C-alpha positions as CSV (number, residue, x, y, z in Angstrom):
1,M,0.0,0.0,0.0
2,P,1.4,3.4,-0.9
3,Q,2.9,5.3,2.1
4,S,4.4,8.4,0.6
5,S,5.0,9.9,4.0
6,A,7.0,7.0,5.4
7,Q,10.7,7.6,6.0
8,V,13.5,5.0,6.3
9,T,17.1,5.2,7.6
10,A,20.2,4.2,5.7
11,A,20.3,1.0,7.8
12,E,16.7,0.1,6.7
13,I,17.7,0.8,3.0
14,S,20.5,-1.7,3.4
15,R,18.2,-4.3,4.7
16,I,15.6,-3.7,2.0
17,A,18.2,-3.9,-0.7
18,G,20.1,-6.8,0.9
19,V,23.5,-4.9,1.0
20,T,25.8,-3.5,3.6
21,R,25.6,0.0,5.0
22,A,28.8,0.8,3.2
23,T,27.2,0.0,-0.1
24,V,24.3,2.4,0.6
25,S,26.9,5.1,1.4
26,N,28.7,4.4,-1.8
27,W,25.4,4.7,-3.8
28,R,24.8,8.1,-2.2
29,R,28.2,9.3,-3.4
30,R,28.3,7.8,-6.8
31,H,24.8,8.1,-8.1
32,E,23.4,11.6,-8.6
33,D,19.8,10.2,-8.9
34,F,19.9,8.5,-5.5
35,P,16.9,10.0,-3.5
36,T,17.8,13.0,-1.5
37,P,17.0,13.0,2.3
38,S,13.5,14.0,3.1
39,G,14.1,14.4,6.9
40,G,16.3,13.6,9.8
41,T,19.7,15.2,10.3
42,D,22.9,15.5,8.4
43,S,24.4,12.6,10.5
44,S,21.2,10.5,10.5
45,P,19.2,11.3,7.3
46,L,15.8,9.9,6.5
47,Y,14.6,9.0,3.0
48,D,11.2,8.6,1.5
49,L,10.4,4.9,1.4
50,E,8.6,4.9,-2.0
51,A,11.3,7.0,-3.6
52,V,13.9,4.5,-2.3
53,R,11.9,1.5,-3.5
54,A,11.5,3.0,-7.0
55,W,15.2,3.7,-7.2
56,L,16.1,0.2,-6.1
57,A,13.5,-1.3,-8.5
58,A,15.2,0.4,-11.5
59,R,18.4,-1.4,-10.6
60,G,17.1,-4.8,-9.9
61,H,17.2,-4.6,-6.1
62,V,13.5,-4.5,-5.4
63,S,13.1,-8.2,-4.3
64,A,16.1,-8.3,-2.0
65,A,14.3,-7.6,1.3
66,T,13.1,-10.7,3.1
67,P,9.6,-10.8,4.5
68,A,11.3,-10.5,8.0
69,E,13.0,-7.4,7.0
70,E,9.8,-6.0,5.5
71,L,8.1,-6.7,8.8
72,R,10.8,-5.0,10.8
73,T,10.6,-1.9,8.7
74,T,6.8,-1.9,8.7
75,L,6.8,-2.1,12.5
76,R,8.9,1.0,12.8
77,L,6.7,2.9,10.3
78,R,3.6,1.7,12.2
79,A,5.0,3.1,15.5
80,Q,5.4,6.4,13.7
81,S,1.8,6.5,12.5
82,G,0.4,5.3,15.8
83,G,-1.0,1.8,15.0
84,S,-3.6,0.6,17.6
85,G,-2.7,-3.0,18.2
86,A,0.0,-3.8,20.7
87,S,2.8,-6.2,20.0
88,E,1.3,-8.8,22.3
89,G,-1.6,-9.1,19.8
90,L,0.8,-9.5,17.0
91,L,2.6,-12.3,18.9
92,L,-0.7,-14.1,19.3
93,L,-1.5,-13.6,15.6
94,V,1.7,-15.5,14.7
95,L,0.4,-18.6,16.4
96,A,-2.8,-18.5,14.5
97,A,-1.2,-17.7,11.2
98,A,1.3,-20.5,11.6
99,G,-1.6,-23.0,11.5
100,R,-2.8,-21.8,8.1
101,S,-1.7,-23.1,4.7
102,P,0.4,-20.8,2.4
103,E,-2.7,-20.5,0.1
104,E,-4.9,-19.3,3.0
105,L,-2.3,-16.8,4.1
106,T,-2.0,-15.4,0.6
107,A,-5.8,-15.0,0.3
108,V,-5.9,-13.1,3.6
109,M,-3.0,-10.8,2.5
110,E,-4.7,-10.0,-0.8
111,S,-8.0,-9.1,0.8
112,P,-9.1,-5.4,1.3
113,D,-7.8,-3.7,4.4
114,A,-11.1,-3.9,6.3
115,D,-11.4,-7.7,5.7
116,L,-7.7,-8.2,6.6
117,V,-8.1,-6.4,9.9
118,A,-11.3,-8.3,10.8
119,Q,-9.6,-11.7,10.0
120,A,-6.6,-10.8,12.0
121,Q,-8.8,-9.8,14.9
122,R,-10.5,-13.2,14.8
123,D,-7.2,-15.1,14.5
124,A,-5.7,-13.2,17.5
125,T,-8.8,-13.9,19.6
126,T,-8.6,-17.6,18.8
127,A,-4.9,-17.8,19.7
128,A,-5.5,-16.0,23.0
129,D,-7.7,-18.9,24.0
130,A,-4.9,-21.3,23.4
131,V,-2.3,-19.3,25.4
132,P,-3.1,-19.1,29.2
133,G,-2.9,-15.6,30.5
134,A,-2.9,-13.9,27.1
135,V,-5.2,-10.9,26.6
136,P,-6.4,-10.3,23.0
137,V,-5.8,-6.8,21.6
138,R,-8.0,-5.0,19.1
139,F,-6.5,-4.1,15.7
140,G,-7.5,-1.0,13.7
141,A,-7.4,0.3,10.2
142,G,-3.9,1.7,10.8
143,D,-2.5,-1.8,11.4
144,A,-3.3,-3.2,7.9
145,A,0.2,-2.8,6.6
146,V,1.9,-4.5,9.5
147,L,-0.7,-7.3,9.5
148,R,-0.1,-7.9,5.8
149,A,3.7,-8.0,6.4
150,L,3.3,-10.4,9.4
151,Y,1.2,-12.8,7.4
152,A,3.8,-12.7,4.6
153,C,6.6,-13.3,7.0
154,V,4.9,-16.4,8.5
155,R,4.0,-17.7,5.1
156,D,7.5,-17.4,3.6
157,E,9.9,-17.7,6.6
158,G,7.9,-19.4,9.3
159,G,6.4,-18.4,12.6
160,Q,9.8,-18.3,14.5
161,A,11.2,-15.7,12.2
162,A,8.2,-13.5,12.8
163,L,8.4,-14.0,16.5
164,G,12.0,-12.9,16.5
165,V,11.2,-9.7,14.8
166,L,8.3,-8.9,17.0
167,A,10.1,-9.6,20.3
168,E,13.1,-7.7,19.0
169,R,11.0,-4.6,18.4
170,E,9.1,-4.9,21.7
171,L,12.3,-5.2,23.7
172,E,13.6,-2.1,22.1
173,D,10.4,-0.2,22.9
174,S,10.4,-1.3,26.5
175,A,14.1,-0.2,27.0
176,A,14.8,-3.6,28.4
177,S,18.4,-4.5,28.9
178,G,20.1,-7.8,29.2
179,A,17.5,-9.7,27.2
180,Y,19.0,-12.0,24.6
181,L,18.7,-15.5,23.3
182,T,20.9,-18.3,24.4
183,P,22.6,-19.5,21.2
184,A,21.0,-22.7,19.9
185,P,24.2,-24.8,20.0
186,L,24.8,-23.8,23.6
187,A,21.2,-24.6,24.5
188,D,21.5,-28.0,23.0
189,L,24.7,-28.7,24.9
190,I,23.1,-27.7,28.2
191,A,20.0,-29.9,27.5
192,R,22.3,-32.8,26.8
193,L,23.9,-32.5,30.2
194,I,20.6,-33.8,31.8
195,P,21.0,-37.6,32.1
196,G,18.2,-39.8,30.9
197,S,14.9,-38.5,29.5
198,A,13.5,-35.7,31.5
199,S,9.7,-35.5,31.1
200,S,9.1,-32.2,33.0
201,V,11.4,-29.2,32.7
202,L,11.4,-25.8,34.2
203,D,13.3,-22.6,33.1
204,P,12.7,-19.9,35.7
205,A,14.3,-17.2,33.5
206,C,13.1,-18.5,30.1
207,G,13.7,-15.4,27.9
208,G,12.9,-16.4,24.4
209,G,12.5,-20.1,25.3
210,T,15.6,-21.5,23.7
211,L,16.5,-23.8,26.6
212,L,12.9,-25.2,26.8
213,A,12.9,-25.8,23.1
214,A,16.1,-27.8,23.4
215,A,14.5,-29.8,26.2
216,A,11.5,-30.5,24.0
217,R,13.7,-31.8,21.2
218,R,15.1,-34.3,23.7
219,G,11.6,-35.6,24.7
220,A,10.3,-33.3,27.4
221,R,6.5,-33.1,27.4
222,A,5.8,-30.8,30.3
223,L,7.5,-27.4,29.8
224,Y,7.3,-24.7,32.4
225,G,8.7,-21.2,32.0
226,Q,8.8,-17.9,33.8
227,D,10.3,-14.5,32.9
228,N,10.2,-11.1,34.4
229,L,9.4,-9.5,31.0
230,P,5.8,-10.1,29.8
231,V,6.8,-9.9,26.1
232,Q,9.4,-12.6,26.7
233,A,7.0,-14.9,28.5
234,L,4.4,-14.5,25.8
235,R,7.0,-15.0,23.1
236,T,8.1,-18.3,24.8
237,A,4.6,-19.5,25.1
238,V,3.8,-19.0,21.4
239,S,7.2,-20.3,20.3
240,L,7.0,-23.5,22.3
241,T,3.4,-24.0,21.1
242,L,4.7,-23.9,17.6
243,T,7.8,-26.0,18.0
244,A,6.4,-28.6,20.5
245,P,2.7,-28.8,19.8
246,E,2.5,-32.2,21.6
247,A,3.9,-30.7,24.8
248,E,2.0,-29.1,27.7
249,V,3.3,-25.5,27.8
250,T,2.9,-23.2,30.8
251,V,4.6,-19.9,30.9
252,R,4.1,-17.1,33.4
253,A,5.3,-13.5,33.6
254,A,6.8,-12.5,37.0
255,D,10.1,-12.3,38.9
256,S,10.9,-15.9,39.8
257,L,12.9,-15.1,42.9
258,R,10.4,-12.6,44.4
259,A,7.2,-14.1,43.0
260,D,7.6,-17.7,42.1
261,A,4.8,-18.7,39.8
262,F,5.3,-22.4,40.6
263,P,6.0,-22.6,44.3
264,D,5.0,-26.2,44.7
265,L,6.3,-27.5,41.4
266,L,8.9,-30.3,41.4
267,V,10.3,-31.3,38.0
268,D,12.7,-33.8,36.5
269,A,15.1,-31.0,35.3
270,V,15.8,-27.3,35.5
271,L,17.6,-25.5,32.7
272,C,18.4,-21.8,33.2
273,N,20.5,-18.9,31.9
274,P,19.7,-16.4,34.7
275,P,20.5,-12.7,34.7
276,Y,24.0,-11.9,36.1
277,G,25.3,-9.3,38.6
278,V,21.9,-8.2,39.8
279,R,22.1,-6.4,43.2
280,D,18.5,-5.8,43.7
281,W,17.3,-9.4,43.5
282,G,15.4,-9.4,46.9
283,H,18.1,-10.2,49.4
284,D,16.5,-8.5,52.3
285,E,12.9,-9.6,51.8
286,L,13.9,-13.2,51.1
287,A,16.4,-13.6,53.9
288,Y,14.4,-16.4,55.5
289,D,13.2,-18.1,52.3
290,P,13.0,-21.9,52.6
291,R,14.8,-22.2,49.3
292,W,18.1,-21.3,50.8
293,A,18.9,-24.8,52.0
294,Y,22.6,-24.4,51.3
295,G,23.0,-20.9,53.0
296,V,21.6,-17.5,52.4
297,P,23.0,-16.1,49.2
298,P,25.1,-12.9,49.8
299,R,23.7,-9.7,48.4
300,A,26.3,-9.7,45.6
301,E,25.6,-13.4,44.7
302,S,22.3,-13.4,42.9
303,E,23.6,-16.3,40.8
304,L,23.8,-18.5,44.0
305,A,20.1,-17.6,44.6
306,W,19.2,-18.9,41.2
307,V,21.2,-22.1,41.8
308,Q,19.2,-22.8,45.0
309,H,16.0,-21.8,43.4
310,A,16.7,-24.5,40.7
311,L,17.5,-27.1,43.3
312,A,14.3,-26.3,45.3
313,H,12.2,-27.1,42.2
314,L,13.9,-30.5,41.5
315,A,12.4,-33.8,42.5
316,P,14.9,-35.9,44.5
317,G,17.6,-37.1,42.1
318,G,16.6,-34.5,39.5
319,Y,19.3,-32.5,37.6
320,A,19.8,-28.8,36.9
321,A,22.1,-27.1,34.5
322,L,22.7,-23.4,34.8
323,L,24.8,-21.0,32.7
324,L,26.8,-18.8,35.1
325,P,29.6,-16.2,35.0
326,P,33.0,-17.4,36.1
327,A,33.1,-15.2,39.1
328,T,30.5,-17.4,40.7
329,A,33.1,-20.1,41.1
330,G,35.6,-18.1,43.1
331,R,34.2,-14.9,44.7
332,A,35.0,-14.8,48.4
333,S,31.4,-13.8,49.4
334,G,30.0,-17.0,48.0
335,R,32.5,-19.4,49.7
336,R,30.1,-20.7,52.3
337,V,27.3,-21.6,49.9
338,R,29.8,-23.2,47.4
339,A,31.2,-25.3,50.3
340,E,27.8,-26.5,51.2
341,L,26.9,-27.4,47.6
342,V,30.1,-29.4,47.3
343,R,29.8,-31.0,50.8
344,S,26.2,-32.1,50.2
345,G,26.9,-33.6,46.8
346,A,24.5,-31.2,45.1
347,L,27.2,-29.8,42.8
348,R,28.2,-32.5,40.3
349,A,30.2,-30.7,37.6
350,V,31.5,-27.3,36.5
351,I,32.2,-26.9,32.7
352,A,34.2,-23.9,31.5
353,L,33.2,-22.6,28.0
354,P,35.4,-20.6,25.6
355,V,35.1,-16.9,25.5
356,G,32.3,-15.8,23.1
357,A,30.0,-18.8,23.8
358,S,27.2,-16.4,24.8
359,V,26.5,-12.9,26.0
360,P,28.6,-11.3,27.6
361,L,30.9,-12.3,24.8
362,H,34.1,-11.2,26.4
363,V,33.7,-13.6,29.4
364,G,34.3,-17.4,29.4
365,L,31.0,-18.6,31.0
366,Q,30.5,-21.8,32.9
367,V,27.8,-24.5,33.1
368,W,27.1,-25.8,36.6
369,V,25.5,-29.2,36.7
370,L,23.6,-29.9,40.0
371,Q,21.6,-32.8,41.3
372,R,19.2,-32.7,44.2
373,P,20.4,-35.2,46.8
374,E,18.2,-38.2,47.4
375,P,17.5,-39.3,51.0
376,G,19.7,-42.3,51.6
377,G,21.3,-41.9,48.2
378,P,25.0,-42.5,47.5
379,A,27.7,-40.2,48.9
380,R,29.4,-38.0,46.3
381,K,33.1,-38.2,46.7
382,S,34.2,-35.9,43.8
383,V,33.2,-33.1,41.4
384,L,33.9,-33.2,37.7
385,F,35.7,-30.2,36.1
386,V,35.9,-29.7,32.3
387,D,37.7,-27.0,30.4
388,T,36.6,-26.6,26.8
389,A,38.5,-23.3,26.2
390,A,40.8,-25.2,23.8
391,D,37.9,-25.8,21.5
392,A,37.4,-22.1,20.5
393,V,37.0,-21.0,16.8
394,T,37.8,-24.3,15.1
395,G,38.3,-27.9,16.1
396,T,40.1,-29.9,13.4
397,T,41.5,-29.1,10.0
398,A,42.9,-31.5,7.5
399,G,45.9,-31.9,5.4
400,G,44.0,-31.2,2.2
401,R,41.1,-33.2,3.7
402,G,41.6,-36.0,6.1
403,G,45.0,-35.2,7.6
404,A,46.2,-34.7,11.1
405,A,43.9,-33.0,13.5
406,V,44.8,-29.6,14.9
407,T,43.2,-27.5,17.6
408,E,43.2,-23.7,17.4
409,R,43.3,-21.9,20.8
410,T,41.3,-18.8,21.6
411,R,43.2,-15.6,21.2
412,S,40.3,-13.2,21.5
413,G,36.6,-13.1,22.3
414,G,34.6,-14.1,19.2
415,R,30.9,-14.6,18.5
416,S,29.2,-17.8,19.5
417,A,28.8,-18.7,15.8
418,S,32.6,-18.8,15.4
419,L,33.1,-21.6,17.9
420,D,33.5,-25.2,17.2
421,W,30.4,-26.4,18.9
422,E,30.9,-30.0,17.8
423,A,34.2,-30.2,19.7
424,I,32.9,-28.2,22.7
425,T,29.9,-30.5,23.0
426,A,31.9,-33.7,22.5
427,H,34.4,-32.8,25.3
428,A,31.8,-31.5,27.7
429,V,29.1,-34.1,27.2
430,G,31.5,-37.0,26.6
431,A,33.4,-36.4,29.9
432,W,30.2,-35.9,31.8
433,Q,28.7,-39.1,30.5
434,V,31.8,-41.2,31.3
435,Y,32.0,-39.6,34.8
436,T,28.3,-40.3,35.6
437,R,28.7,-44.0,34.7
438,N,31.4,-44.5,37.4
439,P,32.6,-41.4,39.1
440,D,35.1,-43.3,41.3
441,A,36.8,-44.9,38.2
442,F,36.9,-41.7,36.1
443,E,40.5,-41.2,34.8
444,G,39.9,-37.9,33.0
445,E,41.8,-36.3,30.1
446,P,44.9,-34.2,30.9
447,G,44.2,-30.5,30.3
448,V,40.5,-31.1,29.6
449,A,38.7,-33.1,32.3
450,H,39.6,-33.9,35.9
451,A,37.6,-35.2,38.8
452,V,38.6,-33.5,42.1
453,G,37.8,-35.0,45.5
454,V,35.4,-33.2,47.7
455,V,37.9,-33.1,50.5
456,D,40.4,-31.3,48.2
457,L,37.9,-28.7,47.3
458,L,36.8,-27.7,50.8
459,D,39.7,-25.4,51.6
460,D,39.7,-21.8,52.7
461,V,38.6,-20.4,49.3
462,V,36.5,-23.3,47.7
463,D,37.6,-22.1,44.3
464,L,35.7,-24.1,41.6
465,T,37.4,-22.6,38.6
466,P,37.8,-25.5,36.0
467,A,41.0,-24.0,34.4
468,R,42.8,-24.0,37.7
469,L,41.8,-27.5,38.7
470,V,42.1,-29.1,35.2
471,R,45.5,-27.7,34.4
472,A,46.9,-29.2,37.6
473,S,46.6,-32.6,36.0
474,R,48.9,-31.9,33.1
475,A,51.8,-33.5,34.8
476,E,50.2,-36.8,33.9
477,V,51.1,-36.4,30.2
478,D,53.6,-39.1,29.1
479,P,56.9,-37.4,27.8
480,A,57.3,-40.0,25.0
481,E,53.8,-39.5,23.7
482,L,54.1,-35.7,23.8
483,S,57.4,-35.9,21.9
484,A,55.8,-38.0,19.2
485,E,52.9,-35.6,19.0
486,V,55.3,-32.7,18.6
487,E,57.2,-34.4,15.8
488,A,54.0,-35.3,13.9
489,A,52.8,-31.7,14.1
490,R,56.2,-30.5,12.9
491,R,56.2,-32.7,9.9
492,G,52.6,-31.6,9.1
493,L,53.7,-28.0,9.3
494,V,56.6,-28.5,6.9
495,G,54.2,-30.2,4.4
496,A,51.6,-27.4,4.8
497,A,54.2,-24.7,4.2
498,R,55.2,-26.3,0.9
499,S,51.5,-26.7,-0.2
500,L,50.9,-23.0,0.7
501,E,53.8,-22.0,-1.4
502,R,52.4,-23.9,-4.4
503,A,48.9,-22.4,-4.0
504,A,50.2,-18.9,-3.6
505,G,52.1,-19.1,-6.9
506,R,49.0,-19.4,-9.1
507,E,47.9,-16.1,-10.7
508,R,44.3,-16.2,-11.8
509,W,43.3,-12.5,-12.0
510,S,44.0,-9.2,-13.6
511,A,43.2,-5.5,-12.9
512,A,39.7,-4.5,-13.9
513,G,40.7,-1.1,-15.0
514,A,40.1,2.4,-13.7
515,S,36.9,1.5,-11.8
516,P,35.4,-1.8,-10.4
517,R,33.2,-3.8,-12.7
518,E,29.5,-3.6,-12.1
519,W,26.8,-6.2,-13.1
520,R,23.2,-6.9,-12.7
521,T,22.4,-9.4,-10.0
522,A,19.5,-11.7,-9.0
523,T,18.6,-13.2,-5.6
524,V,18.8,-16.9,-4.9
525,S,15.0,-16.8,-4.5
526,D,14.7,-15.4,-8.0
527,L,17.1,-18.0,-9.4
528,A,15.2,-20.8,-7.6
529,R,11.9,-19.7,-9.0
530,G,13.4,-19.6,-12.5
531,G,14.7,-23.2,-12.1
532,A,18.4,-22.2,-12.3
533,L,19.1,-23.9,-8.9
534,T,17.3,-25.8,-6.1
535,L,17.7,-24.8,-2.5
536,L,17.6,-27.6,0.1
537,R,17.9,-27.8,3.8
538,T,17.5,-30.3,6.7
539,V,14.1,-29.9,8.3
540,P,12.0,-31.8,11.0
541,E,10.1,-34.7,9.6
542,G,6.8,-33.7,8.1
543,V,7.9,-30.2,7.4
544,R,8.4,-29.3,3.7
545,S,10.2,-26.0,2.9
546,R,8.7,-23.8,0.2
547,A,12.2,-23.7,-1.3
548,D,12.5,-27.4,-1.4
549,G,10.4,-27.8,-4.5
550,D,9.7,-31.5,-5.2
551,G,12.2,-32.5,-2.5
552,S,14.9,-33.6,-5.0
553,G,18.1,-34.6,-3.3
554,R,16.2,-36.6,-0.6
555,R,17.0,-40.2,-1.5
556,G,15.4,-41.7,1.6
557,M,18.8,-42.6,3.1
558,R,18.4,-43.5,6.8
559,P,20.8,-41.7,9.1
560,E,22.3,-45.0,10.3
561,T,23.3,-45.9,6.7
562,A,25.0,-42.6,5.9
563,R,28.7,-42.1,6.2
564,A,28.5,-38.9,8.2
565,V,26.9,-35.4,8.4
566,L,28.5,-32.3,6.8
567,T,28.4,-29.6,9.4
568,G,29.1,-25.8,9.2
569,S,32.3,-26.4,11.1
570,D,33.5,-28.8,8.4
571,I,33.1,-26.1,5.8
572,M,34.8,-23.5,8.0
573,R,37.9,-25.7,8.6
574,G,38.0,-27.5,5.3
575,S,37.5,-31.0,6.6
576,I,35.6,-34.0,5.4
577,P,32.1,-34.6,6.9
578,T,32.6,-35.3,10.6
579,G,29.1,-35.0,12.0
580,D,27.2,-37.9,13.6
581,P,24.0,-39.0,11.9
582,A,22.6,-39.8,15.3
583,E,22.5,-36.0,15.9
584,L,19.6,-35.7,13.3
585,P,16.8,-37.5,15.1
586,G,13.4,-36.7,13.7
587,H,14.8,-34.8,10.7
588,T,14.7,-35.3,7.0
589,A,18.2,-34.5,5.6
590,P,19.1,-34.1,1.9
591,V,21.9,-36.3,0.6
592,I,24.8,-34.3,-0.8
593,A,25.8,-34.9,-4.4
594,V,29.0,-33.9,-6.3
595,G,28.7,-30.3,-7.5
596,D,26.3,-29.1,-4.8
597,V,27.2,-25.7,-3.4
598,L,27.3,-25.7,0.4
599,V,27.0,-22.5,2.5
600,R,27.2,-22.2,6.3
601,A,24.0,-20.9,7.8
602,I,25.7,-19.1,10.6
603,A,27.9,-16.2,9.5
604,S,31.4,-15.5,10.8
605,A,34.7,-14.2,9.6
606,D,36.5,-17.4,10.5
607,G,37.3,-19.6,7.5
608,P,35.4,-19.9,4.2
609,M,31.6,-19.6,4.2
610,S,31.1,-21.9,1.2
611,R,32.5,-24.7,-0.9
612,V,31.6,-27.1,-3.7
613,A,30.9,-30.8,-2.8
614,G,33.3,-33.3,-4.2
615,E,33.6,-37.1,-4.0
616,E,34.5,-36.9,-0.3
617,E,31.2,-35.2,0.5
618,A,29.0,-37.2,-1.9
619,G,26.5,-39.4,0.0
620,A,26.8,-37.5,3.3
621,L,23.8,-36.0,5.0
622,L,23.3,-32.2,5.1
623,G,23.8,-30.8,8.6
624,L,21.3,-28.6,10.5
625,H,23.3,-25.4,10.0
626,V,24.2,-25.7,6.3
627,H,22.3,-24.5,3.2
628,L,22.6,-26.6,0.0
629,F,22.3,-25.0,-3.4
630,R,22.0,-27.5,-6.3
631,P,22.7,-25.6,-9.5
632,D,21.6,-26.5,-13.0
633,P,25.0,-27.1,-14.7
634,K,23.7,-25.8,-18.0
635,R,22.9,-22.4,-16.4
636,L,25.2,-22.0,-13.4
637,D,28.9,-23.0,-12.7
638,A,29.2,-24.5,-9.3
639,W,32.5,-22.7,-8.3
640,F,31.3,-19.4,-9.7
641,L,28.1,-19.8,-7.5
642,A,30.1,-20.8,-4.4
643,G,32.5,-17.8,-4.8
644,F,29.8,-15.2,-5.0
645,L,27.5,-16.8,-2.4
646,G,30.3,-16.9,0.1
647,A,31.5,-13.3,-0.5
648,E,31.9,-11.2,2.6
649,E,29.6,-8.4,1.5
650,N,27.0,-10.9,0.2
651,I,26.9,-12.8,3.5
652,A,26.7,-9.5,5.5
653,G,23.8,-8.3,3.4
654,A,21.9,-11.5,3.8
655,S,22.5,-12.0,7.6
656,T,20.3,-11.1,10.5
657,G,20.7,-11.2,14.3
658,S,23.0,-9.8,16.9
659,T,24.8,-12.5,19.0
660,V,24.4,-15.1,16.2
661,L,24.3,-13.9,12.6
662,T,22.0,-16.2,10.6
663,V,22.2,-16.3,6.8
664,S,18.9,-16.0,4.9
665,P,19.7,-18.0,1.7
666,G,17.1,-16.5,-0.4
667,R,18.6,-13.0,0.0
668,L,22.0,-13.9,-1.3
669,R,22.7,-12.3,-4.7
670,V,24.5,-13.7,-7.8
671,P,25.7,-11.8,-10.9
672,L,23.9,-12.6,-14.1
673,L,26.8,-13.6,-16.4
674,P,27.1,-16.0,-19.5
675,L,28.1,-19.5,-18.6
676,E,31.5,-19.3,-20.3
677,E,32.4,-16.2,-18.2
678,Q,31.0,-17.9,-15.1
679,R,33.5,-20.7,-15.7
680,R,36.4,-18.3,-15.8
681,Y,35.3,-16.9,-12.4
682,G,34.7,-20.4,-11.1
683,E,38.3,-21.5,-11.9
684,A,39.7,-18.4,-10.1
685,F,37.4,-19.1,-7.1
686,R,38.6,-22.7,-7.0
687,H,42.2,-21.5,-6.6
688,V,41.2,-18.9,-4.0
689,H,39.5,-21.7,-2.0
690,A,42.7,-23.8,-2.2
691,L,44.8,-20.8,-1.1
692,R,42.6,-20.1,1.9
693,T,42.5,-23.7,2.9
694,E,46.3,-24.1,2.7
695,A,46.9,-20.9,4.6
696,R,44.6,-21.8,7.4
697,R,46.0,-25.2,7.6
698,A,49.6,-23.9,7.9
699,T,48.6,-21.3,10.5
700,L,46.8,-23.9,12.7
701,L,49.7,-26.3,12.4
702,A,52.2,-23.6,13.4
703,E,50.0,-22.6,16.4
704,E,49.6,-26.2,17.5
705,T,53.3,-27.0,17.1
706,A,54.3,-24.0,19.1
707,R,51.7,-24.8,21.8
708,L,52.9,-28.4,22.2
709,L,56.5,-27.3,22.4
710,A,55.9,-24.6,24.9
711,G,53.7,-26.8,27.1
712,G,56.1,-29.7,27.0
713,L,59.1,-27.5,27.9
714,T,57.3,-25.8,30.8
715,G,55.6,-29.0,32.0
716,G,58.9,-31.0,32.1
717,Q,58.0,-33.5,29.5
718,L,60.4,-32.1,26.9
719,L,64.0,-31.0,27.3
720,P,65.9,-28.6,25.0
721,A,68.6,-30.3,22.9
722,R,72.1,-29.6,24.3
723,E,73.7,-29.6,20.8
724,A,71.2,-27.0,19.6
725,A,71.8,-24.8,22.6
726,K,75.6,-25.0,22.2
727,G,75.4,-24.2,18.5
728,D,73.2,-21.2,19.2
729,A,75.7,-20.0,21.8
730,V,78.6,-20.3,19.4
731,R,76.7,-18.5,16.6
732,G,75.8,-15.7,19.1
733,R,79.5,-14.8,19.6
734,G,79.9,-13.7,16.0
735,D,82.6,-14.6,13.4
736,D,85.4,-12.7,15.1
737,S,84.9,-14.2,18.5
738,P,87.7,-16.5,19.9
739,H,87.0,-20.2,19.8
């Protein structure tokens, strides 16, 4: 609908066009016909929306904005014009819209404004009956544009995408701070730390419901949530109703510590990512609360209040897993409570995560695993400590593909998406599972996992920091084994350096001239509609993506018969498929074929974003966080497609999110070039890929070799060669020194 008075920012133009802010700034400088600002300030200009859309349409950019981006922009414009329906009503509308077919949603979108608003009102009222505590909101004529955008977003991108946009806007409007989603890989890790199959699960600080959704994927059928922000509580209720329709969902809005909505509830498991560093959590008014069975939490230790709140809601023998800041493990004020948690056997494990695992990104968070003691149960003699900090950024890379494994250490705080979650989960969950089977016989892994006796922990400080306790076990490393590991790494480094030299010697480019080349582009969505490629993804059983077409590529291969699963980390580090097919329960996964273009679904600057499948990937299943593009070889060259799809600016323009950047595949753009010219670009991109792979491999091997040498020398397992030291000393005296 025409909205000539609507104004948009440069950031919104970049989202509409599917490009970066820098590109919009470049358009303003280079194109005289770019729309002039119609409002705002010199530093923050505003542009007429319809003028911008007309300018973009003339250059082939009109279809770049995803429905989610259109919804985001329309919500802001609605706030300017004073739409009548609150965001709570829109959240309810998502639930109703998600139950309609694409054809029904299209019909509603194409109806006149009055009919559209009336239908939305009926849908929201119906959904309110299905969500306890929800209050329906009336929509007015001024809401027609946003209602139309919401229906389009649900139809094309699903209910979860629409929920994310709505909650994002509501949190901005309420000036809430500290509200963010727990990254999905971290939520899955935390859920896997609960042994067995928990039927009932509580999250007393549920936020957007990521942890409860992870529990539902593992079989939980009674989901309870509470959050202090009403918009978060409603969002979680709607989200869980969509993702786990067979589960009983109960979510309440209130402060869990001050106003527990489930005072008598005992569950099989508690999962929680509570707020950190909160001083005003109710210390004085809750001083005699019966939940403090392990000691009254100090005023500065709100985290220990959440720990005991979780234990109070567990049935005897039930488990809790909480994501906590590292200071909780060692602050002097919490020593007495920590000592009682250890002494009673309630604390079972502390797992340190790499920096960047979740907000705050500059801190290495920890997962505490607790178990409510059972009357007459076994005495707990030790606590498990795991340090996964070594699994940051990437886990393994291969010599070409399939060579020696190398681990890259964290050097700075990165985003959650940059971490090797497969390696982090394998170390954390693997050590925990072995430990729970027989704690007394647990041998651990030097530098990674170590079981420490309760008596050894109960000293004057009761410091539960995993890095301090795990590193103390490194003296157990065998000198001969370490020496052999160092030599293998050194040989790999020499080979990698030679391969890098060969890759760097290939020249496959020339200068474009006085100015960069420009070309017309099309989105992946446009190319898919035109039959130039097919977009496939791994989805829950029974779900069929609109982009999947006729489902080609799904050969009915059962996970247990597949070689492996190709993950996003495999693409990032250039390895063969390493994922476990058992990690895809209840999902339908496409089978990868030679020539498929594979793009990571989580954006990061670490390693390549795309690659072309070869014989080593053929027959593997597609991982959850990978997009598969199957080009028609008569119209698209695979390496040409991979090169442009994985380009930094292309990925940035098609990504959304804050903590985790998710790539929207339909928004990626591809130049429209003749096939012969595509092949020339494709050959160049093939060599670029080889160069990047070899450079990363050499860097990782150099880091690993240096780390092993330094650790061995300082740990006493390796000794410096006497001949080398003598030779260096002689050379240091200079040629004219007396001998």
